[in-house]
C-alpha positions in Angstrom: 12.7 -2.5 -15.6 10.4 -2.9 -12.6 8.5 0.2 -11.5 6.0 0.7 -8.8 4.5 4.1 -8.8 2.3 5.3 -6.0 -0.1 8.2 -6.1 -3.0 9.6 -4.1 -1.2 10.8 -1.0 -1.7 14.2 0.5 -3.0 16.2 3.4 -6.3 15.1 4.9 -8.2 16.2 8.0 -8.8 13.7 10.8 -11.8 11.6 10.0 -11.3 12.0 6.3 -10.6 9.4 3.6 -7.9 8.8 1.0 -7.4 6.2 -1.7 -3.8 5.3 -2.6 -3.0 3.8 -6.0 0.1 1.8 -7.1 0.7 1.2 -10.8 3.1 -1.7 -11.5 5.1 -2.3 -14.6 7.9 -4.7 -15.6 6.5 -7.6 -13.6 4.0 -10.4 -14.1 1.7 -8.6 -11.8 -0.9 -11.3 -11.2 1.9 -13.6 -9.8 2.9 -11.2 -7.0 1.5 -10.7 -3.6 1.0 -6.9 -3.3 1.2 -4.9 -0.1 1.2 -1.4 1.4 3.7 -0.5 4.1 4.2 2.7 5.9 6.9 4.5 7.7 6.4 7.3 10.1 9.3 9.6 11.2 11.7 7.8 13.6 9.7 4.6 13.3 10.3 1.3 11.5 8.5 0.5 8.3 5.4 -1.6 9.0 3.0 -3.6 7.0 -0.4 -1.9 6.6 -2.2 -4.4 4.3 -1.5 -7.1 1.8 -3.4 -9.0 -0.9 -2.3 -12.3 -2.3 -2.6 -13.5 -5.9 -5.8 -15.3 -4.9 -7.3 -12.1 -3.3 -6.8 -13.0 0.3 -6.3 -9.9 2.4 -4.5 -9.2 5.6 -4.4 -6.0 7.7 -2.5 -4.5 10.5 -4.6 -4.2 13.6 -4.2 -0.5 13.6 -6.1 -0.1 10.3 -8.4 -3.1 10.3 -12.0 -2.0 9.8 -10.9 1.3 8.4 -8.9 0.3 5.3 -9.5 -1.9 2.2 -6.8 -3.2 -0.1 -7.8 -4.3 -3.6 -6.1 -5.2 -6.8 -6.9 -5.0 -10.5 -4.9 -7.5 -12.4 -6.1 -6.1 -15.7 -4.7 -2.7 -14.9 -1.6 -4.0 -13.0 -2.7 -1.9 -10.0 -3.3 -2.2 -6.3 -5.2 0.2 -4.2 -5.6 1.1 -0.5 -8.7 2.9 0.6 -8.4 4.4 4.0 -11.3 5.9 6.0 -11.6 7.5 9.4 -8.0 8.7 9.2 -6.2 9.6 12.3 -3.1 11.7 12.9 -1.2 8.5 13.8 -1.8 7.4 10.2 0.6 10.1 9.1 3.5 8.4 7.3 5.1 7.7 3.9 3.2 4.8 2.3 5.1 2.4 0.1 3.8 -0.1 -2.4 5.5 -3.5 -2.3 5.5 -6.5 -4.8 6.8 -9.8 -3.6 7.0 -13.3 -5.1 8.9 -16.3 -3.8 9.3 -18.9 -6.5 12.6 -20.5 -5.3 14.2 -17.1 -5.6 12.6 -14.1 -3.8 11.6 -11.1 -5.8 10.9 -8.1 -3.8 10.2 -4.6 -5.2 9.4 -1.2 -3.6 7.9 2.0 -4.9 9.3 5.4 -4.0 6.5 6.2 -1.5 3.8 8.7 -1.2 3.3 11.0 1.8 0.0 10.9 3.8 -0.4 13.6 6.4 -3.5 13.6 8.6 -3.8 17.0 10.3 -6.3 19.7 11.0 
Protein backbone atom coordinates (compact mmCIF):
# COMPACT_ATOMS: atom_id res chain seq x y z
CA UNK A 1 0.00 0.00 0.00
CA UNK A 2 1.41 3.34 -1.06
CA UNK A 3 1.36 6.11 1.52
CA UNK A 4 2.61 9.68 1.34
CA UNK A 5 2.24 11.42 4.68
CA UNK A 6 2.84 15.14 4.91
CA UNK A 7 3.64 17.04 8.08
CA UNK A 8 4.94 20.42 9.17
CA UNK A 9 2.11 22.67 8.12
CA UNK A 10 0.57 25.26 10.37
CA UNK A 11 0.03 28.94 11.01
CA UNK A 12 2.97 31.24 10.42
CA UNK A 13 3.34 35.00 10.32
CA UNK A 14 4.28 36.80 7.11
CA UNK A 15 8.03 36.70 6.68
CA UNK A 16 8.30 33.49 8.65
CA UNK A 17 9.57 30.05 7.67
CA UNK A 18 8.27 26.50 7.57
CA UNK A 19 9.64 23.14 6.57
CA UNK A 20 7.23 20.57 5.21
CA UNK A 21 8.08 16.89 5.30
CA UNK A 22 6.68 13.97 3.34
CA UNK A 23 7.32 10.40 4.39
CA UNK A 24 6.80 7.81 1.67
CA UNK A 25 6.16 4.11 2.02
CA UNK A 26 5.14 1.33 -0.33
CA UNK A 27 7.17 2.63 -3.29
CA UNK A 28 10.74 2.34 -4.51
CA UNK A 29 11.30 5.90 -3.42
CA UNK A 30 14.61 6.54 -5.15
CA UNK A 31 13.03 5.77 -8.55
CA UNK A 32 10.33 8.47 -8.23
CA UNK A 33 10.38 12.14 -9.05
CA UNK A 34 9.02 13.87 -5.96
CA UNK A 35 7.16 17.13 -5.91
CA UNK A 36 5.17 19.53 -3.80
CA UNK A 37 1.96 21.03 -5.11
CA UNK A 38 -0.42 23.45 -3.46
CA UNK A 39 -4.04 24.39 -3.81
CA UNK A 40 -5.53 27.59 -2.47
CA UNK A 41 -9.28 28.04 -2.04
CA UNK A 42 -11.09 28.43 -5.38
CA UNK A 43 -7.83 27.90 -7.28
CA UNK A 44 -6.37 25.05 -9.25
CA UNK A 45 -3.66 22.86 -7.82
CA UNK A 46 -0.25 24.12 -8.90
CA UNK A 47 3.28 22.80 -8.86
CA UNK A 48 5.46 24.41 -6.21
CA UNK A 49 8.70 22.46 -6.59
CA UNK A 50 9.97 19.12 -7.82
CA UNK A 51 13.14 17.07 -7.48
CA UNK A 52 14.11 14.30 -9.85
CA UNK A 53 15.76 11.02 -9.03
CA UNK A 54 19.08 12.63 -9.93
CA UNK A 55 18.50 15.61 -7.68
CA UNK A 56 17.60 18.16 -10.33
CA UNK A 57 15.20 20.72 -8.93
CA UNK A 58 12.56 22.94 -10.48
CA UNK A 59 10.53 25.70 -8.82
CA UNK A 60 7.48 27.75 -9.58
CA UNK A 61 8.38 31.34 -10.23
CA UNK A 62 6.31 32.48 -7.26
CA UNK A 63 8.51 30.57 -4.78
CA UNK A 64 11.87 30.59 -6.55
CA UNK A 65 14.55 31.99 -4.28
CA UNK A 66 12.38 31.51 -1.20
CA UNK A 67 12.01 27.73 -1.16
CA UNK A 68 14.24 24.68 -1.25
CA UNK A 69 13.15 21.15 -2.05
CA UNK A 70 15.34 18.26 -0.97
CA UNK A 71 15.11 14.50 -0.66
CA UNK A 72 16.65 11.85 1.56
CA UNK A 73 16.51 8.51 -0.21
CA UNK A 74 17.75 6.70 2.89
CA UNK A 75 14.73 7.96 4.81
CA UNK A 76 12.23 7.83 1.92
CA UNK A 77 11.47 11.47 2.58
CA UNK A 78 11.16 14.73 0.71
CA UNK A 79 11.21 18.18 2.25
CA UNK A 80 10.17 21.68 1.32
CA UNK A 81 11.75 24.54 3.20
CA UNK A 82 9.91 27.80 2.70
CA UNK A 83 11.21 31.19 3.78
CA UNK A 84 9.88 34.73 3.62
CA UNK A 85 6.36 33.39 3.57
CA UNK A 86 3.59 35.59 2.21
CA UNK A 87 -0.18 35.49 2.70
CA UNK A 88 -0.51 34.29 -0.90
CA UNK A 89 1.42 31.16 0.07
CA UNK A 90 -1.61 30.09 2.09
CA UNK A 91 -2.83 26.77 0.69
CA UNK A 92 -3.05 23.06 1.24
CA UNK A 93 0.31 21.57 0.28
CA UNK A 94 0.40 18.12 -1.27
CA UNK A 95 3.25 15.68 -1.69
CA UNK A 96 3.42 13.89 -5.04
CA UNK A 97 5.38 10.89 -6.25
CA UNK A 98 5.54 10.16 -9.99
CA UNK A 99 7.29 7.62 -12.14
CA UNK A 100 6.84 6.89 -15.81
CA UNK A 101 8.33 3.57 -16.83
CA UNK A 102 5.99 2.73 -19.69
CA UNK A 103 3.10 2.89 -17.25
CA UNK A 104 2.65 6.07 -15.23
CA UNK A 105 2.57 5.76 -11.47
CA UNK A 106 1.30 8.87 -9.71
CA UNK A 107 0.55 9.13 -6.00
CA UNK A 108 -0.65 11.91 -3.70
CA UNK A 109 -0.58 12.59 -0.02
CA UNK A 110 -3.57 13.87 1.93
CA UNK A 111 -2.20 17.39 2.18
CA UNK A 112 -1.14 19.71 4.97
CA UNK A 113 -2.52 23.20 5.55
CA UNK A 114 -0.18 26.17 5.51
CA UNK A 115 -1.68 29.47 6.61
CA UNK A 116 0.32 32.68 6.45
CA UNK A 117 -1.36 35.38 8.47
CA UNK A 118 -0.66 37.93 11.16
